[in-house]
GUTORDREN-459296 format. One line per field, with one value per residue (C-alpha): residue number from 1; residue in three letters; x, y, z. Coordinates in steps of 0.1 Angstrom, whole numbers. Last residue first. Layout:
% residues N
vofi = c(NUM  ...)
lummi = c(ALA  ...)
u = c(X  ...)
v = c(Y  ...)
w = c(Z  ...)
***
This chain:
% residues 570
vofi = c(570  569  568  567  566  565  564  563  562  561  560  559  558  557  556  555  554  553  552  551  550  549  548  547  546  545  544  543  542  541  540  539  538  537  536  535  534  533  532  531  530  529  528  527  526  525  524  523  522  521  520  519  518  517  516  515  514  513  512  511  510  509  508  507  506  505  504  503  502  501  500  499  498  497  496  495  494  493  492  491  490  489  488  487  486  485  484  483  482  481  480  479  478  477  476  475  474  473  472  471  470  469  468  467  466  465  464  463  462  461  460  459  458  457  456  455  454  453  452  451  450  449  448  447  446  445  444  443  442  441  440  439  438  437  436  435  434  433  432  431  430  429  428  427  426  425  424  423  422  421  420  419  418  417  416  415  414  413  412  411  410  409  408  407  406  405  404  403  402  401  400  399  398  397  396  395  394  393  392  391  390  389  388  387  386  385  384  383  382  381  380  379  378  377  376  375  374  373  372  371  370  369  368  367  366  365  364  363  362  361  360  359  358  357  356  355  354  353  352  351  350  349  348  347  346  345  344  343  342  341  340  339  338  337  336  335  334  333  332  331  330  329  328  327  326  325  324  323  322  321  320  319  318  317  316  315  314  313  312  311  310  309  308  307  306  305  304  303  302  301  300  299  298  297  296  295  294  293  292  291  290  289  288  287  286  285  284  283  282  281  280  279  278  277  276  275  274  273  272  271  270  269  268  267  266  265  264  263  262  261  260  259  258  257  256  255  254  253  252  251  250  249  248  247  246  245  244  243  242  241  240  239  238  237  236  235  234  233  232  231  230  229  228  227  226  225  224  223  222  221  220  219  218  217  216  215  214  213  212  211  210  209  208  207  206  205  204  203  202  201  200  199  198  197  196  195  194  193  192  191  190  189  188  187  186  185  184  183  182  181  180  179  178  177  176  175  174  173  172  171  170  169  168  167  166  165  164  163  162  161  160  159  158  157  156  155  154  153  152  151  150  149  148  147  146  145  144  143  142  141  140  139  138  137  136  135  134  133  132  131  130  129  128  127  126  125  124  123  122  121  120  119  118  117  116  115  114  113  112  111  110  109  108  107  106  105  104  103  102  101  100  99  98  97  96  95  94  93  92  91  90  89  88  87  86  85  84  83  82  81  80  79  78  77  76  75  74  73  72  71  70  69  68  67  66  65  64  63  62  61  60  59  58  57  56  55  54  53  52  51  50  49  48  47  46  45  44  43  42  41  40  39  38  37  36  35  34  33  32  31  30  29  28  27  26  25  24  23  22  21  20  19  18  17  16  15  14  13  12  11  10  9  8  7  6  5  4  3  2  1)
lummi = c(GLY  THR  ILE  LEU  HIS  ASN  ALA  GLY  GLN  HIS  VAL  THR  THR  SER  VAL  GLY  VAL  TRP  PHE  THR  SER  PHE  GLU  ALA  VAL  ILE  THR  ALA  THR  LEU  ALA  VAL  PRO  GLY  HIS  LEU  ASN  ALA  PRO  PRO  VAL  TRP  THR  VAL  THR  VAL  SER  ASP  LYS  VAL  ASP  HIS  GLY  THR  ILE  HIS  THR  ALA  THR  ASP  GLY  THR  SER  PHE  CYS  SER  GLU  THR  ARG  ALA  SER  ALA  PRO  LEU  ASP  GLN  PHE  ALA  GLY  VAL  ALA  GLY  VAL  ALA  ASN  THR  GLY  THR  TYR  PHE  PRO  SER  ARG  ALA  GLN  LEU  MET  PHE  GLY  ARG  PHE  GLY  ARG  SER  GLY  ARG  ILE  THR  VAL  ARG  LEU  PRO  ALA  GLY  PRO  THR  TYR  THR  HIS  SER  ASP  THR  THR  VAL  GLN  PHE  PRO  ALA  SER  VAL  THR  GLN  TRP  SER  HIS  PRO  THR  HIS  GLN  PRO  THR  MET  GLY  THR  CYS  ALA  MET  THR  PRO  ALA  GLY  SER  GLY  PHE  GLY  HIS  ALA  VAL  ALA  VAL  LEU  SER  ALA  LEU  LEU  ALA  VAL  HIS  ALA  LEU  MET  THR  ARG  ILE  LYS  CYS  TRP  VAL  LEU  ALA  THR  ASN  LYS  LYS  LEU  ILE  PRO  SER  GLY  LEU  THR  GLN  PHE  ALA  TYR  GLY  GLY  ASN  PRO  ARG  LEU  ALA  PHE  THR  GLN  PRO  HIS  TRP  TYR  VAL  ASP  HIS  THR  GLN  VAL  VAL  THR  VAL  ARG  MET  ASN  ILE  PRO  GLY  PHE  ALA  ASN  ALA  PRO  PRO  VAL  TYR  THR  VAL  THR  VAL  SER  ASN  LYS  ASP  THR  ASN  ASP  SER  HIS  THR  ILE  THR  ASP  ALA  ASN  THR  ASP  CYS  GLN  PHE  LEU  HIS  THR  GLY  ALA  PRO  PRO  ASN  LEU  PHE  THR  GLY  VAL  SER  ALA  LYS  ILE  GLN  PHE  GLY  ARG  PHE  PRO  ARG  ASP  GLY  SER  LEU  THR  LEU  GLN  MET  PRO  HIS  ALA  PRO  THR  TYR  ALA  GLY  GLY  THR  LEU  VAL  PHE  PRO  MET  THR  GLY  HIS  GLN  ALA  HIS  ALA  PRO  VAL  HIS  ASN  PRO  ASN  GLY  ASP  GLY  CYS  SER  GLU  ILE  PRO  ALA  GLY  THR  LEU  LYS  ALA  GLN  SER  SER  VAL  VAL  LEU  CYS  LEU  LEU  VAL  PHE  ALA  LEU  MET  SER  LEU  SER  ARG  LEU  HIS  HIS  THR  LYS  SER  GLN  PRO  ALA  PHE  PRO  ALA  PRO  THR  ALA  VAL  VAL  PHE  ASP  LEU  TYR  ASN  GLU  GLY  GLY  ASN  GLN  GLN  LEU  MET  PHE  THR  SER  PRO  ASN  TRP  TYR  LEU  ASP  HIS  ASN  VAL  VAL  VAL  THR  VAL  ARG  MET  ALA  ILE  SER  GLY  VAL  ALA  SER  ALA  PRO  PRO  THR  TYR  GLU  VAL  THR  VAL  SER  THR  LYS  ASP  ILE  ASN  ASN  THR  HIS  THR  ILE  ALA  ASP  GLY  GLY  SER  ASP  CYS  ALA  MET  ILE  GLN  SER  GLY  GLY  SER  ALA  HIS  PHE  HIS  GLY  GLU  SER  ALA  LYS  ILE  LEU  PHE  GLY  ARG  PHE  PRO  ARG  ASP  GLY  THR  ILE  THR  LEU  GLN  ILE  PRO  GLN  GLY  PRO  THR  TYR  ALA  GLY  GLY  THR  LEU  THR  PHE  PRO  MET  THR  GLY  GLY  THR  ALA  PRO  VAL  PRO  HIS  HIS  ASN  PRO  VAL  GLY  GLU  ARG  CYS  ALA  GLN  HIS  PRO  ALA  GLY  ASN  PHE  HIS  ALA  LEU  SER  GLY  ALA  VAL  LEU  SER  LEU  LEU  VAL  LEU  SER  LEU  MET  SER  VAL  PRO  SER  ILE  PRO  LYS  CYS  PRO  ARG  GLY  SER  GLN  GLN  LEU  ARG  VAL  PHE  SER  GLU  VAL  PHE  ASP  ASP  GLU  PRO  LEU  SER  THR  PHE  ARG  PRO  ASP  ARG  ALA  ARG  PRO  PRO  ALA  GLU  PHE  VAL  ASN  PHE  LEU  ARG  MET  VAL  ARG  CYS  MET)
u = c(-150  -151  -136  -135  -150  -129  -153  -146  -119  -115  -91  -77  -58  -25  -1  16  48  54  88  106  141  156  131  96  99  68  62  34  6  -17  -40  -58  -92  -102  -90  -57  -55  -44  -18  -22  -6  2  11  30  22  45  35  50  86  117  150  179  163  172  159  126  106  82  79  67  90  100  90  97  116  121  128  112  124  115  127  123  86  74  54  55  47  42  16  14  31  14  35  48  62  59  25  -9  -21  -55  -46  -33  -5  4  39  51  83  90  115  120  85  67  39  0  2  6  12  -6  -16  -28  -43  -32  -55  -42  -70  -96  -92  -118  -120  -105  -79  -61  -50  -23  -25  -1  -1  2  -18  4  26  56  82  113  147  178  186  169  164  136  105  88  85  93  111  131  163  161  171  145  158  191  193  191  195  227  249  231  230  267  278  259  273  309  308  292  316  347  335  327  361  378  356  366  393  378  344  360  378  346  326  331  320  285  278  245  217  202  176  142  129  92  61  31  -1  -25  -11  -36  -52  -85  -115  -134  -173  -191  -228  -252  -285  -311  -342  -379  -403  -391  -384  -355  -329  -293  -265  -228  -197  -166  -135  -100  -81  -44  -22  -30  -2  -14  -50  -76  -96  -133  -157  -193  -217  -254  -276  -313  -324  -358  -362  -355  -332  -297  -283  -252  -214  -191  -152  -155  -135  -126  -146  -181  -179  -203  -207  -237  -258  -287  -263  -228  -205  -172  -149  -150  -121  -97  -100  -127  -149  -186  -213  -249  -280  -316  -341  -338  -346  -344  -319  -289  -265  -239  -209  -173  -153  -115  -93  -56  -39  -31  -41  -74  -89  -122  -153  -183  -208  -235  -273  -298  -291  -281  -306  -334  -350  -344  -375  -401  -415  -395  -370  -338  -312  -283  -248  -233  -218  -223  -261  -264  -250  -284  -287  -296  -321  -354  -343  -350  -385  -393  -382  -401  -433  -429  -425  -457  -476  -465  -476  -510  -515  -507  -531  -557  -554  -543  -513  -494  -466  -481  -480  -443  -424  -399  -361  -343  -311  -282  -274  -240  -218  -212  -176  -166  -145  -135  -161  -156  -186  -183  -192  -161  -143  -115  -78  -61  -23  -1  34  64  95  117  150  184  217  212  198  164  145  106  81  44  15  -17  -49  -82  -114  -150  -161  -143  -163  -147  -114  -93  -70  -36  -15  19  34  68  83  116  135  173  185  184  168  137  115  87  50  26  -7  3  -8  -19  -4  29  31  55  51  81  88  111  88  54  39  2  -9  -36  -65  -65  -45  -21  17  38  75  101  138  160  145  146  137  105  81  62  47  18  -13  -31  -65  -78  -116  -130  -145  -142  -114  -109  -81  -44  -18  9  30  67  86  86  71  94  126  150  152  182  216  237  225  199  170  141  108  78  60  53  62  98  110  98  128  125  139  167  193  190  187  209  234  240  242  266  288  288  298  325  339  339  356  382  391  391  416  437  440  425  447  441  413  420  391  383  346  335  352  334  301  304  316  285  263  278  279  241  235  197  189  180  144  112  78  44  51  58  90  91  96  129  143  137  166  171  210  214  253  271  277  302  328  331  350  378)
v = c(51  15  -15  -46  -77  -110  -134  -143  -144  -113  -84  -65  -33  -25  2  -19  0  37  54  87  88  73  91  85  47  26  -7  -26  -51  -68  -85  -116  -129  -166  -191  -200  -233  -217  -194  -158  -138  -103  -76  -45  -7  19  55  90  77  96  85  74  43  20  -13  -11  -41  -69  -101  -135  -139  -175  -187  -175  -143  -144  -108  -93  -62  -24  7  -9  -16  -51  -75  -101  -107  -142  -158  -161  -147  -164  -148  -180  -194  -232  -234  -234  -201  -192  -157  -148  -122  -106  -89  -54  -36  1  27  63  79  109  126  125  88  57  21  0  -37  -53  -88  -119  -151  -183  -179  -153  -120  -95  -57  -52  -32  -30  -2  4  38  65  95  71  80  89  63  67  38  42  59  51  29  25  -12  -11  -31  -57  -81  -114  -106  -77  -96  -104  -69  -43  -26  -16  16  -2  30  41  51  32  -1  3  10  -22  -43  -32  -40  -74  -83  -73  -93  -122  -123  -122  -150  -171  -193  -196  -206  -235  -248  -251  -266  -304  -298  -283  -249  -250  -233  -200  -203  -191  -170  -181  -165  -184  -164  -192  -220  -213  -179  -174  -160  -137  -137  -103  -103  -78  -70  -97  -98  -107  -81  -79  -116  -139  -110  -120  -95  -108  -88  -108  -100  -112  -127  -124  -118  -110  -99  -118  -103  -128  -142  -151  -173  -175  -203  -194  -216  -226  -197  -183  -160  -122  -116  -100  -111  -96  -94  -69  -62  -61  -30  -13  6  -4  -18  -42  -79  -97  -126  -148  -170  -172  -144  -151  -133  -117  -94  -88  -67  -60  -83  -74  -101  -90  -112  -116  -142  -167  -203  -219  -236  -217  -214  -189  -207  -194  -210  -201  -184  -183  -149  -155  -189  -191  -212  -230  -219  -214  -183  -190  -184  -185  -148  -142  -123  -99  -95  -63  -39  -35  -1  5  -21  -2  -29  -27  -32  -6  18  -2  -2  29  11  -9  -46  -67  -66  -71  -48  -17  -30  -34  1  17  -4  6  43  42  24  51  80  63  59  96  105  83  103  99  76  76  101  122  88  90  60  47  53  21  11  3  -35  -45  -60  -97  -108  -141  -172  -169  -142  -107  -84  -50  -16  2  -20  -42  -38  -71  -76  -98  -106  -104  -126  -113  -92  -92  -93  -63  -43  -41  -49  -50  -62  -56  -71  -49  -69  -51  -66  -62  -37  -9  13  46  29  29  59  53  77  65  64  49  38  34  43  39  55  36  62  67  41  21  26  5  9  45  40  4  -31  -24  15  28  58  72  75  95  125  118  101  92  56  40  17  -21  -51  -27  -32  -19  -21  -12  -4  7  -9  2  -25  -38  -29  -2  3  28  32  66  68  85  83  67  37  40  20  2  9  19  -7  -24  -48  -55  -84  -106  -141  -169  -175  -147  -145  -159  -140  -148  -127  -102  -112  -91  -108  -86  -113  -97  -61  -69  -65  -29  -21  -15  18  44  30  -7  -9  21  15  -21  -20  10  -6  -39  -23  -2  -32  -56  -31  -24  -61  -68  -39  -51  -86  -115  -141  -176  -194  -219  -239  -229  -237  -201  -189  -214  -206  -169  -175  -197  -170  -146  -171  -177  -141  -145  -123  -87  -82  -71  -62  -74  -109  -92  -107  -131  -161  -146  -136  -102  -76  -60  -60  -77  -79  -70  -108  -105  -91  -126  -139  -115)
w = c(-129  -136  -117  -137  -121  -121  -109  -72  -45  -24  -28  2  1  21  33  61  67  58  53  62  73  40  20  6  14  8  24  6  15  -11  13  -1  7  5  -20  -38  -58  -92  -74  -77  -105  -97  -124  -115  -116  -99  -93  -89  -86  -74  -86  -63  -47  -74  -85  -66  -51  -59  -38  -45  -76  -69  -34  0  -4  -42  -50  -82  -99  -103  -123  -158  -151  -137  -161  -134  -97  -81  -60  -22  9  40  68  82  51  47  28  45  32  45  61  25  18  -15  -13  -23  -12  -22  -27  -38  -32  -49  -32  -32  -37  -60  -58  -86  -89  -121  -116  -137  -136  -118  -91  -101  -82  -68  -63  -97  -115  -81  -57  -31  -15  -5  18  48  76  108  126  103  104  125  120  138  119  84  86  63  76  55  84  68  36  51  56  19  10  -4  -36  -51  -31  2  23  7  39  64  44  33  69  81  54  59  96  91  63  83  114  92  76  111  122  94  109  144  130  109  140  159  131  140  176  168  182  201  183  201  228  225  254  263  270  283  285  276  251  224  230  249  234  258  257  263  270  254  271  263  238  238  227  190  190  201  199  208  214  218  225  215  235  225  255  256  225  189  166  135  142  150  119  125  105  113  127  134  156  159  137  132  103  108  79  73  105  122  120  134  130  92  86  119  148  139  104  87  78  66  77  61  41  57  60  43  69  102  115  142  174  199  180  176  173  165  166  154  150  178  184  219  242  228  199  186  169  161  134  133  108  117  120  158  171  189  218  214  193  214  219  243  245  274  282  318  341  331  298  279  279  250  243  220  208  210  205  229  214  235  208  177  180  160  130  128  137  108  78  96  124  102  93  130  139  111  119  156  150  127  156  178  156  151  189  193  167  183  216  252  250  283  286  315  335  334  323  347  338  327  343  321  321  338  311  315  312  300  306  342  352  363  366  349  363  352  327  340  328  327  333  312  323  300  305  331  332  349  329  308  337  356  324  327  300  304  283  289  282  280  299  288  263  244  220  231  227  260  266  284  302  316  351  357  390  409  377  371  339  306  284  262  277  260  249  228  212  198  162  155  156  169  168  195  216  237  276  297  300  285  254  254  249  226  227  221  230  249  249  276  273  300  307  336  369  405  431  449  420  403  369  369  346  345  329  298  290  258  276  314  330  362  385  375  385  368  390  393  410  379  383  382  362  351  314  297  294  263  246  259  238  251  250  240  222  188  194  204  168  171  193  231  242  232  254  243  205  197  225  215  178  180  208  189  156  173  192  163  138  166  171  135  130  160  143  160  177  166  186  215  228  263  262  271  239  219  234  227  191  184  198  172  144  147  140  132  104  112  117  98  108  97  112  146  162  191  168  155  189  202  202  235  230  195  196  229  234  206  229  244  214  223)
***
């Protein structure tokens, strides 16, 4: 009977393989322990028919929901299925992802094929989005539609999906692929790189091919003083625009338009250095070369820049603060900036770099690829081994645990955590509203604060409101610079909550705010957040908001920065 527990957590990722923004069920250590105990041959007391039926029903429900309908959102982090007690098959998986080079903004077909049929798959793109087709469904891991998985577990000889890269994509795009032949046969994920049309591949970076320049017609030569005056005026306007940084028009291809100067031929004499990255951890990137320069632009394919140094400023090309440029045109020997990769980042992250020495001397953009710490290694984490002195204890309490698990699952489904978010949601902030998933459309809610900035140790009022009512919520303040024991960076404490809300101590006392009852509809909720006295850097006030049991949003947030507490007016 102990062996029936292996049906639990089919296709569920292990704790370290889960996206920090998303929740997961607690690790069922006792499940794995039961399996090991039964395999060891130690005797267990007979289990009652009622307990056996409870275990079988719960196991079948959990297994069918998680496996038959595609990979769960817990697999977003590393894409590793956790088919207890079967480990991943060693070696390279016998499947490939093909599709050719991509053109930014243009859909392409990607196909998984191999030397045998398979039942399940998960493809996660580092950027861009997929389109659903027969037998597949879209998932939102980091952004809407950035992952795609199966909808059934029938045998497939191949799967073809449609993918659209961003219009501003540059360099290589990582595709992480997981393939499952059956419950007992699967491989750790492999990462395939899509190359851009016209690009040249290098080990550490990709150099974009310069666009050809059309020769000037002789009929366009200056023939009058008025034409000369017009051109001089254009040059003055252009020069003034570049004094304060690259213009927003350069977001597309990163090329400065310094008429009538042309880009220099060959590889630019500047490099971007900074070492390997760790997801969600700030790192320093330095742009330097063999000569001074005046202007630059660095655009990240994902992630954000923080705390721009003197002489620089941030702006948005695709997402907030994904680009940094100069704010003056004085000579610089080097520039060091702070960059934070996403918490779910994997594979190389592209940095498109443009450098301008003077108005007449500049180079076409080059793309540098940041590599992750540890490369592309993916690992299936094992479960704790049952200790000898606890074997008899597990035998005695297994019936009780079976009933508790069944009762808890039924209560959760029936009531939708009506007394607030449970502790199992502390890490990922995702309600376990099986079989429903979070919404991928824009949330009709927003998180606002009384000030754009915070002062360490000083209270800050935070409000959740929207264009419709909501029944439940969960709110945390998360800092990318937090160095404590909790992996998600939850900081501070909430206080002065209304009667309809309470605090939950996920990682420290009062670090989470949630609702008390999910029966009443709320138009808004206002609480007070107190940051730690030693906190520094930006903080994301992040919320999960539940409109109905089947309709909820994850990751609704606003960011406040450290500084003097300035009251928002208007």
